[in-house]
matplotlib code that plots the C-alpha trace (Angstrom):
import matplotlib.pyplot as plt

x = [-123.9, -123.2, -123.2, -126.1, -127.0, -128.3, -131.6, -132.5, -136.1, -138.5, -138.1, -140.2, -138.2, -137.2, -136.3, -135.1, -135.4, -133.1, -132.9, -132.9, -136.1, -138.0, -136.4, -139.6, -139.0, -142.7, -144.2, -141.2, -141.9, -146.0, -144.6, -142.8, -145.5, -148.1, -146.0, -145.3, -149.0, -150.3, -148.4, -149.2, -153.0, -152.5, -153.7, -150.8, -150.8, -149.1, -147.6, -147.6, -145.6, -145.5, -149.0, -151.3, -148.2, -149.1, -152.5, -150.8, -151.0, -154.2, -155.7, -153.0, -152.3, -154.6, -153.5, -154.6, -153.4, -152.7, -151.3, -148.9, -148.8, -146.3, -147.6, -147.4, -143.8, -142.2, -140.5, -143.7, -146.1, -144.3, -144.2, -147.8, -148.5, -146.7, -148.1, -151.6, -150.7, -149.9, -152.9, -155.0, -153.7, -151.7, -148.8, -147.0, -146.5, -144.9, -143.1, -142.7, -140.7, -138.2, -136.5, -139.5, -138.9, -134.9, -135.7, -138.0, -135.0, -132.6, -135.1, -136.0, -132.3, -131.4, -134.2, -132.9, -131.0, -127.6, -125.4, -125.6, -124.4, -126.3, -129.2, -128.5, -128.5, -132.0, -133.2, -131.4, -132.8, -136.2, -135.0, -133.5, -136.8, -138.6, -136.1, -136.2, -140.2, -139.3, -137.1, -138.7, -142.4, -143.8, -144.7, -143.1, -141.9, -140.6, -139.6, -138.0, -135.7, -134.9, -131.6, -129.2, -129.4, -126.6, -125.8, -122.8, -121.7, -121.8, -121.4, -124.4, -124.3, -121.2, -122.4, -121.7, -125.1, -125.9, -127.7, -129.2, -127.9, -128.9, -125.8, -126.6, -130.1, -131.6, -131.6, -129.1, -125.6, -125.7, -129.3, -128.6, -126.9, -130.1, -132.1, -132.5, -131.8, -131.0, -131.4, -130.5, -133.1, -131.5, -133.2, -133.2, -134.0, -135.7, -133.1, -132.3, -129.0, -128.2, -125.4, -126.7, -128.5, -128.7, -131.1, -128.5, -131.5, -130.2, -126.6, -125.0, -128.4, -129.7, -133.4, -136.7, -138.4, -141.7, -144.1, -142.1, -139.6, -142.0, -143.0, -139.4, -138.7, -141.3, -140.2, -136.6, -138.1, -140.2, -137.4, -137.1, -138.7, -139.1, -141.6, -140.0, -138.8, -139.3]
y = [-120.4, -123.9, -127.3, -129.5, -132.9, -132.5, -134.1, -134.8, -132.3, -133.5, -130.9, -129.8, -130.8, -128.4, -130.4, -128.8, -130.2, -128.5, -129.9, -128.8, -128.2, -131.4, -133.5, -134.3, -131.6, -130.9, -134.4, -135.7, -132.7, -134.1, -137.5, -136.9, -134.6, -136.8, -139.4, -136.7, -135.7, -138.9, -139.5, -135.8, -136.5, -133.1, -131.9, -130.7, -126.8, -125.9, -122.6, -122.3, -120.1, -122.2, -120.9, -123.7, -126.4, -126.2, -128.3, -130.7, -133.7, -132.7, -135.7, -138.0, -135.8, -134.5, -131.0, -127.4, -124.9, -121.0, -119.4, -116.6, -114.9, -112.8, -109.6, -111.3, -112.7, -110.4, -111.9, -110.8, -112.6, -115.9, -115.1, -114.4, -117.7, -119.8, -117.9, -118.7, -122.4, -122.4, -120.5, -122.9, -125.7, -127.5, -129.4, -130.0, -126.9, -127.2, -124.2, -124.5, -122.7, -120.6, -119.3, -116.7, -114.7, -114.9, -113.8, -110.8, -109.4, -109.6, -107.8, -105.3, -104.9, -104.2, -101.5, -99.4, -96.5, -95.9, -98.0, -101.6, -102.8, -100.2, -101.2, -105.2, -103.9, -102.9, -106.1, -109.0, -108.4, -109.1, -112.1, -113.2, -112.8, -114.9, -117.5, -117.2, -118.2, -121.1, -122.2, -121.3, -121.9, -124.4, -126.8, -129.3, -127.6, -129.1, -126.8, -127.0, -124.7, -124.4, -125.6, -123.3, -125.3, -126.4, -129.2, -131.6, -133.9, -137.8, -140.7, -142.6, -145.1, -144.3, -140.6, -137.2, -136.1, -133.1, -133.6, -131.1, -130.9, -128.6, -126.7, -125.3, -123.5, -120.3, -118.7, -117.7, -119.5, -120.5, -121.9, -125.3, -125.0, -124.0, -127.3, -130.3, -131.9, -130.4, -133.4, -132.9, -134.5, -136.0, -134.5, -137.9, -140.4, -138.3, -139.7, -138.0, -137.9, -135.4, -132.8, -132.1, -134.4, -134.1, -137.0, -139.6, -141.1, -140.1, -140.6, -142.7, -143.6, -142.8, -143.0, -141.9, -140.1, -141.6, -141.4, -143.8, -141.4, -138.6, -141.4, -142.2, -138.2, -138.0, -141.0, -139.4, -135.9, -137.2, -139.1, -136.7, -136.8, -132.9, -131.1, -128.8, -125.4, -122.7]
z = [-96.3, -95.9, -98.4, -98.0, -99.8, -103.3, -104.0, -107.2, -108.4, -110.7, -114.0, -116.7, -120.1, -122.5, -126.1, -129.0, -132.6, -135.1, -139.0, -142.4, -144.3, -144.8, -141.8, -140.0, -137.0, -136.6, -137.2, -134.6, -132.3, -132.4, -131.8, -128.9, -127.4, -127.9, -125.6, -123.1, -123.1, -122.6, -119.6, -118.3, -118.9, -120.7, -124.2, -126.2, -126.8, -130.5, -131.0, -134.8, -137.2, -140.6, -141.7, -143.4, -142.4, -138.7, -139.5, -142.1, -139.1, -137.5, -138.9, -137.3, -134.1, -131.4, -130.3, -130.1, -132.3, -131.7, -134.7, -135.1, -138.0, -139.8, -137.7, -134.4, -134.0, -131.5, -128.3, -126.4, -129.0, -128.1, -124.6, -124.3, -126.4, -123.8, -120.7, -122.3, -122.6, -118.9, -118.0, -120.0, -117.9, -120.5, -119.6, -123.0, -125.6, -128.9, -130.4, -134.3, -134.8, -132.8, -136.2, -136.8, -133.4, -134.4, -137.8, -136.6, -134.2, -137.3, -139.6, -137.1, -136.1, -139.9, -140.0, -137.0, -137.7, -135.3, -133.9, -134.5, -131.3, -129.2, -131.3, -130.3, -126.7, -127.1, -128.5, -127.1, -123.6, -125.3, -126.4, -123.3, -121.7, -124.3, -123.8, -119.7, -120.3, -122.4, -120.1, -116.6, -117.2, -115.5, -118.6, -121.0, -124.1, -127.0, -129.8, -133.2, -135.0, -138.9, -140.0, -141.5, -144.7, -146.7, -149.4, -149.3, -151.9, -151.5, -153.5, -154.4, -157.4, -158.2, -158.8, -156.6, -155.6, -153.2, -150.0, -147.8, -144.3, -141.3, -140.0, -136.7, -136.6, -137.5, -134.0, -131.4, -131.7, -128.0, -127.8, -127.7, -124.6, -122.6, -123.5, -121.8, -124.9, -128.5, -131.0, -134.9, -137.3, -140.6, -143.3, -146.0, -142.9, -140.3, -137.9, -134.8, -132.8, -130.0, -129.8, -126.1, -124.0, -120.0, -119.9, -121.4, -123.1, -126.7, -126.0, -128.9, -130.3, -134.0, -134.4, -135.8, -132.6, -131.5, -128.8, -126.7, -126.7, -124.9, -122.1, -121.6, -121.2, -118.8, -116.5, -116.4, -115.8, -112.9, -110.8, -108.4, -105.0, -104.7, -107.4, -110.1, -109.0, -111.0]

ax = plt.figure().add_subplot(projection="3d")
ax.plot(x, y, z, "-o")
ax.set_aspect("equal")
plt.show()
């Protein structure tokens, strides 16, 4: 074993978008993915779990959709969908959303008899294989996760009014640490802010995500001389 000079490698972007319902996670994901795909010379693969909402923006954006219905939301279903995107030659995939996988795990756990800790011991490896597929697959991933919606009271025009905010996400509590960048999107303004950002592209910035952000992420990901190692 010996120390050698570290060299920057090209990487595959793994971006997480979190937020309360109505914050614009899907729309933001499509804007960023469109910018990324343009630079990659690739179409966008879209893994959708939101039913008819997966097609709301089909008249504004160009993407290829695979829908996972309520009977196909296991970790393995997500894994297969990601692998299909890679095998299909896509360079950019949207997963909208991760929350349904986590919901499936929790609902399955609640139905299992016996020791709760041991039951999670059976399910967590399946979740880890899914996360490993997201993080290690040779494809740019933009994933969304529903926020744990809560309401806070704010002063507006001299009155106290409720505002919905996303407190964390309906997913594994450590999920944000796994991604290249994790952005929280405000429900009322659609402005994104970083709670984790290895790229430093979003540090201290508060703005609506656009296609330009996808292009900036592509430029950052391709700064290295070596190809991405997976």
